[in-house]
N, C-alpha and C positions, 0 to 999 in steps of 0.2 A: 503493500499500500504506500502510494508516495507522502511523504511527510509535509503539511501547510508550510508553507515558508513561515520563518518570525522576522515582523519588522521592526522589533524591538527586544534588543539584548536582556538577559534578563539581571537586574539590579541584585549586588550582592549587599551584605548589611557588615558595616564596620563598625568597630567600638573606638571611641577617642580615649582609651584609656581610662576610663574613669568616665565617660558621656558616650551615650549611643548617638551614632549619623551614620546616615545611609547615604552611601556613594553608589550613584547609579553609573553603569557605562552603557554607549551607544546612545541611540534616540529616547531622551527622557523630554517629559514636559516639564520645564524646570518652573521652581518655585518663581514667585514675582521675585524675589529677595535676590534670587542669582543672578541675573543679570542687573541687579542693583549690586552691579561687583566695585571692586577694590579701583579706586584711581590711585592719587597720589603720584607725584613726578617720578620720572625714569633717571633724573639726573642722579648718579651715585654722590654723595656725600662723602668725604675721607677724613673723617676724625682721627686724631694722633693714635697710633695703634702700635703695640710692641711690633720689636723688628723681627721680619718671617724666621721660622723654622728651617736650621740649614739644611741644604739638599742633600739629600740620603741615596742619590742614585749612584749605584756601582760597591754599595756599603753593605757587606756579607753580615750582617746583624738582622735581627728579628726587628720589622718593623713598627708592628704594634705594641711592642713592647718598648721601643724606643719614644713614640706618640705617647704613650701611657706616661712615662716616666718625663717627659718634657711637659704635657699637657694638663696632666690631672692636677697639678695643682691649683692651675685655674678655672676648675670645676667645681661648682658649690652645689651642697646640700640645702634645698630651701623648705623652712618648715611658715606657714601663714596660717596664723590665726582667722578664722572666717566663723561669722556670727551662725548660728543655727539656719536663719531666714536667707543669707545668703550663698550658705553651702547646697541648700536645696533647689536654687536656680540653673546649676550648671556643676555637674560633679568633676573634679579638675583631675590631671591625670592620673593625680595620686589621690584617692578617694578619701574625704575626710572620717578618721577614727568613727566608731560608732558612737562615742560620749563625747567626745574632745572637742570637734570641729576643726581637726589641724590638716591641713592639705599639705601633702608635701610633692617635690620635684626637684628639678636640675635647675642652673644656667650656669653661664662660664660669663669670666671679666674680661673687658675689652679694653681696658686703658688704664694708666698709673691712677688714675682718680679715684677709682674703685667701683665705676659704673657697671652693670651687668647685665646681659639680656636674659630673657627668658620667655616662656609662653603667659600670654595674660592670665590663661584660664588658671594657672599655678597660683596667681594671687589676687586674683579678680574679689573684690569683698573684705579683703583682709583688712583687719583692726592693726594686724601686727605682723612684722617680719622678720625674721632670723636667717642667717646663712653662716652656715658652716664650710671654710674652704681646704681642699685639699682633704688630704687623713687629718686636720686638725678638728679637736673636740669643742674649740672655741667658737660661741657662737655670737656672732655680729650681728647689731641692730643696722634693719635697712629698710630705704623709705623708696615709696614708688615715683620714680620722677617722670613719667609718663608711660600711657597705655594704648593700642589700637585692638581695640577688641577684633575688627574685620580681618586682621591679619595674625591673630591671635600672639600680638609679641606686647612685651612688657618690658621695661627699661629701667633698673634699679640701680640704688646710690648705698653701695655696701660702706657702714664706716668700720675699715678697717684699718691697721696700720700699714705702713707702704710696703713695709718688709714681704708683708703679708700677701698680697697683690701680684699676679701672676699671668697679667693678659696674653689673651692668647691671640694668634695671627689671624685675620680674616682673607680668605682665599677668594676666589671666584667661581660660583656654583657654575657659570656659563662656561667655562672651560671643564664641566665633568660629562664623561661619556658614559653610556649604558656599559658595566662591565668594570671600571675604575672601581680599586678597593678603597674602603674605606672606613674607619671605627667611630664607631660610638661610646661615648663615657656619660657616666651619670647614677644615679641613684634608685636603680628600679627594686619597689618594695621595702625602699627603706635602707636597703644593703650600697652603703656609699662608694665610691669611685671602684664603681663597676666598668669594668671594658668588654666590650663585644666589637667582633669586624664581619666583615661582609663584602658586598658589592653595591654599585649603582645598580639596580633593578629595570628602572625606568624612567624617563625624564617627562616632564610637560606633564605630569598627572594634574585633575584639580580634586581638592577637597573643599569640604563646609566647614567654615570656622564656626564658632559656640553660637554669634549672634545670627547665623543664616546665612550669612554671602560668603561667597567663592573666592577659594586662594588659587592662582594658577602656577603653572610651571612648578610644580611640587617636583621636589625628587621624590623616587621610589627607591626602599632599600631593603635587604634582607637581612642583614644586621639585626639582632635581638633587642629590640625595644617594648619593654613592658610598662606596667605604671610606675611612676617614680622617677622613670627618662626623663618625661616631659620638659622642655626647653631647654635641655642638656644640647652639646655641639654633636655634630656630624661633622668627623674630620678626615680629609684626603692626606693622600701618603707621604705629603710634606710638611703633617701635622697642623695644615690649616682648616679653618673651619669653613666648611661651605653649606652648612645649613642647621637648622634648629630642628628636633625632634622634636614633633607635635601629636602625629595620632600612629595607630596599626590598623590593621584590619583582621578581626578574628574569627570570620567565618561565621558560625552557625550559634552564635551566643556565648561562645569561652570568654574570658576576660584576661586569657594571653596570647603569648607572639605566637604567630601561623608564620613568620616570613617576609611580612609586608607592613612596612613602616613607610611613614611619609615624615618629610623633612621639608620646612618653608625655607627657600632658597636664600643663600646669606645676601645674594646681589639685589634683592628687595630687601631685605634688612637694613642694607648699606644706606640705601638712598633715606631710610626713616629715622635716622639715626638721631640725627642732627633736631629735626621739627621735634623730636619727641624730647630732646634735650630743653629747648625754648621754648615750645608751645604745652609739653604735655599730652599733647593727642597728634593726631595726621586725619587730614580732612582727604575724603576719595570721592570719587564721580559716582551719578545716579543716572541711571537712563530710563529705568521706570517701565520694562517688559519681560514678559516670560515666552520664550519659545523653544523649539523643537529641531534638529537638525532632520534635513530631507533626506534618506536614501532614495537608489535607485528601485528599490522596493516599494516604497512609500508613498513615492510620486507615480507607480504605475497604480497600486492599490485606490489612491483618492484622484487618481488623473489631473496630476498635477502640472503644468504647463512647462517647468524645470525640474532637474532632477537633482542639484543641489542649491541648498540654499538654508534658510532657516524660514519654518513656518509660526508667525505670531500667534500664540495662543492667548495668551493675556495683555491688557494695557494697564498700566496702575493710573487709577481715574484723576486727572490736575497733574500728573508726573509730566517729565519732560519729553517723553515720547509721544503722552496723548497733548500734550499741549503742540506740538509739533503736527500732528495729525496722523500717527498712525495708530491705523485699526487692528484689534484683536479678532478671532475666531466669533462666530455666534451660532453654531449649529453643535451640539456636542455629538461626539462618537465613541464606542469604543474598538480598539484594534489591537487585537494580539495581548488583550487582558488591560491594555492601558487606555484612559480616558484623553479623548483628544476633542481640541476646538477647531471648527473646520471653518473656513471663510474668512479667515484673516488673512492681511499681508502678507508678502512674503520679499524675507529679504533677499537680495543678491547684492548689493555692493554695500561698501560703506568705507567713505572717501575716496573712492572709485576704486577699489580694492575687490575683488570678488571675495565671499564669504561661502566656504563649503558646509560650514558646522557652527554651532551656535558655541561651543567653546571658543572661535575664532571672534565671533563678536563680542564676548566675555573680556578678551584678551587686548580687544583695543579701547575698552572702556576701562579695563583696569591700567590702562597705559595713560590716562588723561586725568585731567585735572576738571574740578568742578567751575563750570563756566565756559569750559571747551566746546567746542561745535563740532558735532560728525553729520556728514550727510550722508543719508540712508537712500538708497535705492532700493525700490520697491516694485513688486508686481502686484495688480489688485484689478480684479475682473479680466484680465489678461492683458493689460497693458502698464506700461513703465511709466511710474511717476517719482518723483527726488523729492525730498524733504530735508531741512535744515533742523536736529536736535541741539538745546543747549543743554546740555549736561548739567545736572542739577547737583546739590549736597545729597550725600546718602544718609537716610533716616539712621535711626540708633538699632533698629536689628530688621530683618527681611521679616518678619511677621508682623511689623506695624504697618505696614506697607502692600499685605494683599489685596489682590483687587476683589473687587465686588462680586 
């Protein structure tokens, strides 16, 4: 018997090592918040950092051991006291203990002033933050300098003596290739300074931040990452940080590592450090629509006039896309078990560049700033139409902007 064609790949469920996150691959009707994707500038700010780790090429040594010895002292064990009310809103990478409201995670020092990077969900809502550096049992007070929930990023200032600060060098995530060796250092399950190793399993993944918005160009790795690794560094063979470990996939409901971890690329993080230092927050662009990738099978099933592009599902009322005249679907249908809105515009180009997937539209928005203009080329009733969208400011969460 001939098997029916599937127009949608089956989503798999992942966990944010303490908070469940659904990662859907293939064509999906993205929630309105997804394309309310992060903006921020693409200009890389280069704060003063430690000198790069010496090149180990040609050395007959254990590279993982070298990285551990040279970088381990710059990795911190973070404990954040979270109120009961705050701890219910989102489970951090290390879940609060049953009676204490203590969230645990990792972080790493980036300069001699005591600034440390970690995930926002490690310290979100914290009333007090303490950090232990390296293998020391001394706990230092830390204050949250700035946060970016849409990148799941937080910048801390650790009140530690200068001789206890061992900044890590920040590398270039853009230089990483699939198969490159990587090392993770962190505090899984409270086991401080644990090192694991693996490779870059894939590049340009997308994950969902705790506030519901998407994070693009994420690094996938098979280095073992577990609760407590959140916010810790993913390090290349030269000892340079190329990502911040943030999420894992756990298959069908387990809570531990199954060889699929995700790290926020350090190039995106470097672009935000100075803004976090000076303003405490980062502005992101907002388009205000949800859509799905058109495949050849989907185009045939729906009798669409094109075989690639993005079919607009919904448009946030009063949002930038709505103001520009973009129209969402008006007819509901079920295809391959997924609910789809039909009759909406089809986006074929953004700023004159053809787009073949929703991921490409998201990336364009991610690279833009609030106030920037995007020219969308649309197909509506088999006619081509061009509209100019002025991007807005991203709201606090994707859920708050769900279309009616």
